[in-house]
Backbone as CSV, one residue per row, in Angstrom:
resi,resn,N_x,N_y,N_z,CA_x,CA_y,CA_z,C_x,C_y,C_z
1,MET,0.830,-1.113,0.009,-0.076,0.015,-0.034,0.820,1.259,-0.044
2,GLU,0.695,2.208,-0.989,1.467,3.239,-1.170,1.054,4.411,-0.116
3,GLN,2.090,5.005,0.354,1.923,6.183,1.415,1.315,7.312,0.733
4,GLU,0.262,7.891,1.254,-0.418,9.037,0.608,0.465,10.352,0.901
5,SER,0.596,11.140,-0.121,1.465,12.305,0.135,0.657,13.371,1.132
6,THR,1.399,14.326,1.600,0.884,15.309,2.418,-0.297,16.155,1.689
7,ARG,-0.004,16.384,0.438,-1.061,17.153,-0.473,-2.280,16.176,-0.546
8,GLN,-2.126,14.982,-0.779,-3.251,14.021,-0.893,-4.060,14.112,0.404
9,LEU,-3.456,13.908,1.469,-4.019,13.958,2.830,-4.807,15.390,3.116
10,LYS,-4.165,16.431,2.685,-4.862,17.697,2.949,-6.035,17.937,2.047
11,VAL,-5.872,17.535,0.739,-7.004,17.551,-0.190,-8.202,16.688,0.157
12,ALA,-7.890,15.476,0.622,-8.857,14.462,1.061,-9.626,14.970,2.301
13,GLY,-8.868,15.694,3.175,-9.479,16.202,4.427,-10.424,17.357,4.149
14,GLN,-10.022,18.214,3.149,-10.815,19.349,2.751,-12.109,18.751,2.074
15,ILE,-11.923,17.745,1.208,-13.074,17.203,0.559,-13.996,16.503,1.515
16,LYS,-13.465,15.903,2.414,-14.279,15.265,3.581,-15.230,16.314,4.293
17,ARG,-14.454,17.322,4.623,-15.272,18.378,5.323,-16.331,19.068,4.522
18,ASP,-15.935,19.340,3.219,-16.852,20.023,2.343,-18.012,19.092,1.991
19,MET,-17.713,17.699,1.676,-18.813,16.960,1.330,-19.762,16.716,2.446
20,ALA,-19.210,16.578,3.717,-19.989,16.351,4.837,-21.018,17.669,5.026
21,GLU,-20.544,18.850,4.702,-21.309,20.050,4.895,-22.403,20.044,3.827
22,ILE,-22.070,19.682,2.579,-23.013,19.678,1.403,-24.086,18.659,1.736
23,ILE,-23.778,17.461,2.185,-24.722,16.501,2.450,-25.589,16.831,3.625
24,ARG,-24.922,17.321,4.724,-25.658,17.905,5.784,-26.747,18.977,5.378
25,SER,-26.349,19.829,4.498,-27.176,20.919,4.109,-28.494,20.439,3.266
26,ARG,-28.292,19.179,2.706,-29.479,18.713,1.926,-30.528,18.182,2.818
27,GLY,-30.073,17.789,4.080,-31.113,17.321,5.088,-31.445,15.829,4.906
28,MET,-31.822,15.193,5.998,-32.224,13.825,5.964,-33.339,13.538,4.971
29,SER,-34.269,14.499,4.812,-35.340,14.248,3.908,-35.041,13.943,2.438
30,ALA,-33.820,14.454,2.039,-33.270,14.300,0.676,-32.882,12.738,0.570
31,PHE,-32.563,12.115,1.734,-32.116,10.762,1.746,-33.152,9.934,2.377
32,LYS,-34.347,10.096,2.249,-35.557,9.346,2.838,-35.459,8.980,4.221
33,GLY,-35.036,10.010,4.946,-34.982,9.991,6.509,-33.761,9.285,6.980
34,ALA,-32.814,8.925,6.049,-31.619,8.290,6.560,-30.565,9.262,6.980
35,LEU,-29.694,8.895,7.909,-28.616,9.758,8.374,-27.424,9.492,7.581
36,VAL,-26.809,10.337,6.700,-25.833,10.057,5.841,-24.541,10.820,6.292
37,THR,-23.451,10.110,6.780,-22.274,10.790,7.036,-21.141,10.392,6.328
38,VAL,-20.254,11.442,6.082,-18.979,11.171,5.276,-17.884,10.664,6.353
39,SER,-17.636,9.398,6.225,-16.716,8.772,7.156,-15.145,8.879,6.761
40,GLY,-14.900,9.108,5.446,-13.573,9.171,5.012,-13.497,9.496,3.485
41,VAL,-12.296,9.919,3.144,-12.021,10.310,1.707,-10.638,9.874,1.356
42,LYS,-10.564,9.026,0.247,-9.163,8.669,-0.188,-9.082,9.333,-1.594
43,ILE,-8.005,9.985,-1.947,-7.837,10.560,-3.312,-6.563,10.087,-3.943
44,THR,-6.886,9.883,-5.252,-5.626,9.312,-6.133,-4.457,10.395,-6.117
45,PRO,-3.245,9.896,-6.407,-2.151,10.830,-6.436,-2.295,12.001,-7.393
46,ASP,-2.878,11.668,-8.432,-3.167,12.932,-9.408,-4.255,13.801,-9.074
47,LEU,-4.985,13.572,-7.948,-6.031,14.354,-7.314,-7.250,14.272,-8.309
48,ALA,-7.302,13.293,-9.199,-8.375,13.297,-10.216,-9.665,12.473,-9.776
49,VAL,-9.518,11.500,-8.762,-10.619,10.803,-8.304,-10.615,10.730,-6.777
50,ALA,-11.824,11.098,-6.211,-11.940,10.940,-4.820,-12.939,9.782,-4.344
51,LYS,-12.396,8.928,-3.568,-13.335,7.706,-3.138,-13.918,8.354,-1.949
52,VAL,-15.175,8.514,-1.823,-15.928,9.181,-0.636,-16.639,7.996,0.089
53,TYR,-16.243,7.770,1.328,-16.880,6.692,2.068,-17.864,7.275,2.912
54,LEU,-19.171,6.594,2.753,-20.372,7.044,3.444,-20.837,6.141,4.379
55,SER,-21.230,6.553,5.524,-21.884,5.727,6.613,-23.285,6.025,6.688
56,ILE,-24.294,5.024,6.472,-25.572,5.293,6.322,-26.420,4.574,7.393
57,PHE,-27.280,5.361,8.237,-28.061,4.750,9.277,-29.473,5.266,9.091
58,PRO,-30.366,4.281,9.115,-30.164,2.870,9.491,-29.657,2.105,8.172
59,SER,-28.986,1.123,8.467,-28.232,0.369,7.387,-29.128,-0.353,6.421
60,ASP,-30.385,-0.517,6.815,-31.354,-1.150,5.769,-31.711,-0.262,4.754
61,LYS,-31.400,1.049,4.745,-31.692,2.001,3.743,-30.528,2.183,2.866
62,THR,-29.421,1.366,3.016,-28.224,1.721,2.277,-28.420,1.749,0.723
63,ALA,-28.976,0.652,0.293,-29.117,0.539,-1.273,-29.878,1.718,-1.759
64,GLU,-31.053,2.060,-1.156,-31.859,3.258,-1.533,-31.178,4.577,-1.572
65,VAL,-30.393,4.733,-0.475,-29.731,5.963,-0.341,-28.497,6.112,-1.316
66,MET,-27.818,4.989,-1.508,-26.738,4.919,-2.566,-27.331,5.222,-3.949
67,GLN,-28.413,4.929,-4.248,-29.066,5.120,-5.542,-29.369,6.582,-5.601
68,ILE,-29.949,7.246,-4.520,-30.064,8.702,-4.574,-28.818,9.451,-4.693
69,ILE,-27.776,8.988,-3.946,-26.463,9.764,-3.975,-25.914,9.653,-5.439
70,GLU,-25.982,8.559,-6.055,-25.561,8.330,-7.533,-26.249,9.319,-8.420
71,GLN,-27.545,9.378,-8.160,-28.359,10.461,-9.037,-28.022,11.862,-8.815
72,MET,-27.650,12.145,-7.572,-27.238,13.527,-7.070,-25.702,13.861,-7.349
73,SER,-24.955,12.709,-7.859,-23.471,12.831,-7.928,-23.007,13.944,-8.662
74,SER,-23.609,14.341,-9.765,-23.067,15.476,-10.580,-23.346,16.792,-9.789
75,SER,-24.578,16.987,-9.160,-24.680,18.196,-8.474,-23.951,18.322,-7.358
76,LEU,-23.629,17.168,-6.573,-22.850,17.133,-5.425,-21.393,17.630,-5.851
77,ARG,-21.024,17.105,-6.944,-19.655,17.486,-7.556,-19.717,18.886,-7.856
78,GLY,-20.646,19.360,-8.474,-20.875,20.974,-8.809,-20.606,21.725,-7.508
79,GLU,-21.249,21.420,-6.532,-21.374,22.052,-5.221,-19.844,21.977,-4.597
80,LEU,-19.296,20.881,-4.786,-17.979,20.797,-4.237,-17.053,21.681,-4.978
81,GLY,-17.136,21.671,-6.362,-16.396,22.514,-7.114,-16.441,23.978,-6.778
82,ARG,-17.728,24.487,-6.408,-17.559,25.811,-5.883,-16.954,26.070,-4.805
83,LEU,-16.921,25.125,-3.726,-16.259,25.222,-2.476,-14.727,24.997,-2.605
84,VAL,-14.159,24.223,-3.636,-12.822,24.067,-3.679,-12.043,24.694,-4.844
85,SER,-12.881,25.564,-5.532,-12.330,26.098,-6.813,-11.036,27.032,-6.478
86,LYS,-10.858,27.584,-5.288,-9.677,28.381,-4.939,-8.522,27.568,-4.720
87,GLN,-8.721,26.183,-4.231,-7.623,25.439,-3.829,-7.186,24.361,-4.957
88,LEU,-8.281,23.983,-5.818,-7.917,22.903,-6.688,-8.132,23.456,-8.128
89,ARG,-7.432,22.999,-9.101,-7.550,23.330,-10.450,-8.640,22.515,-11.112
90,ILE,-8.641,21.141,-10.759,-9.771,20.322,-11.207,-10.493,19.738,-10.058
91,VAL,-11.760,19.622,-10.231,-12.605,19.103,-9.267,-12.465,17.564,-9.452
92,PRO,-12.126,16.786,-8.461,-11.985,15.383,-8.595,-13.412,14.747,-9.035
93,GLU,-13.377,13.558,-9.725,-14.533,12.799,-9.906,-14.821,12.138,-8.465
94,LEU,-16.122,12.004,-8.154,-16.464,11.521,-6.850,-16.975,9.959,-7.073
95,ASP,-16.247,9.156,-6.308,-16.738,7.695,-6.273,-17.200,7.322,-4.932
96,PHE,-18.584,7.244,-4.890,-19.114,6.998,-3.571,-19.078,5.548,-3.098
97,ARG,-18.621,5.309,-1.975,-18.558,3.899,-1.468,-19.235,3.844,-0.126
98,ILE,-19.538,2.599,0.237,-20.173,2.412,1.549,-19.040,2.079,2.536
99,ASP,-19.138,2.673,3.743,-18.174,2.558,4.681,-18.923,1.487,5.593
100,ASP,-18.589,0.285,5.535,-19.369,-0.789,6.131,-18.580,-1.208,7.475
101,SER,-17.637,-0.316,8.045,-16.956,-0.748,9.232,-17.951,-0.803,10.355
102,LEU,-18.928,-0.005,10.490,-19.851,-0.063,11.666,-20.680,-1.488,11.626
103,ASP,-21.000,-1.823,10.348,-21.643,-3.306,10.207,-20.723,-4.324,10.624
104,TYR,-19.562,-4.162,10.133,-18.422,-5.133,10.575,-18.233,-5.178,12.115
105,VAL,-18.214,-4.154,12.735,-18.175,-4.050,14.258,-19.272,-4.785,14.928
106,GLU,-20.424,-4.416,14.315,-21.641,-5.090,14.832,-21.574,-6.723,14.724
107,HIS,-21.230,-7.070,13.540,-21.050,-8.399,13.194,-20.028,-9.215,14.144
108,ILE,-18.894,-8.557,14.377,-17.857,-9.084,15.280,-18.471,-9.154,16.708
109,ASP,-19.339,-8.117,17.117,-19.950,-8.032,18.467,-20.774,-9.303,18.537
110,GLU,-21.626,-9.455,17.541,-22.583,-10.684,17.440,-21.905,-11.975,17.740
111,LEU,-20.793,-12.093,16.921,-20.074,-13.385,16.988,-19.384,-13.538,18.395
112,LEU,-19.028,-12.449,18.886,-18.273,-12.587,20.258,-19.339,-12.914,21.329
113,LYS,-20.656,-12.503,21.238,-21.764,-12.695,22.081,-22.112,-14.149,22.094
114,LYS,-21.921,-14.896,20.984,-22.257,-16.293,20.919,-21.157,-17.042,21.476
């Protein structure tokens, strides 16, 4: 696994904060009442693609919410572009992923209880 550069980490951090704010500003109603949080962002060395990891609660709405996010993808990227236009020459493509670490923790918990 290649070490991320300081620039990648800074840009990823900025995108994480901005995406969290954009998604928060849309409100839970935009996501059928689900709580959507940005749990992390990884960006390619050329800063062209950002993998945005989302945590969705309740998790049974994950598929539905991901569909909504994919439909909103270009407008989310547009909003991000307005926020980062001063810092970045190009707005990275957004690749939304599920952060299932909470589900994993729950699964491990259940296994340990057995």
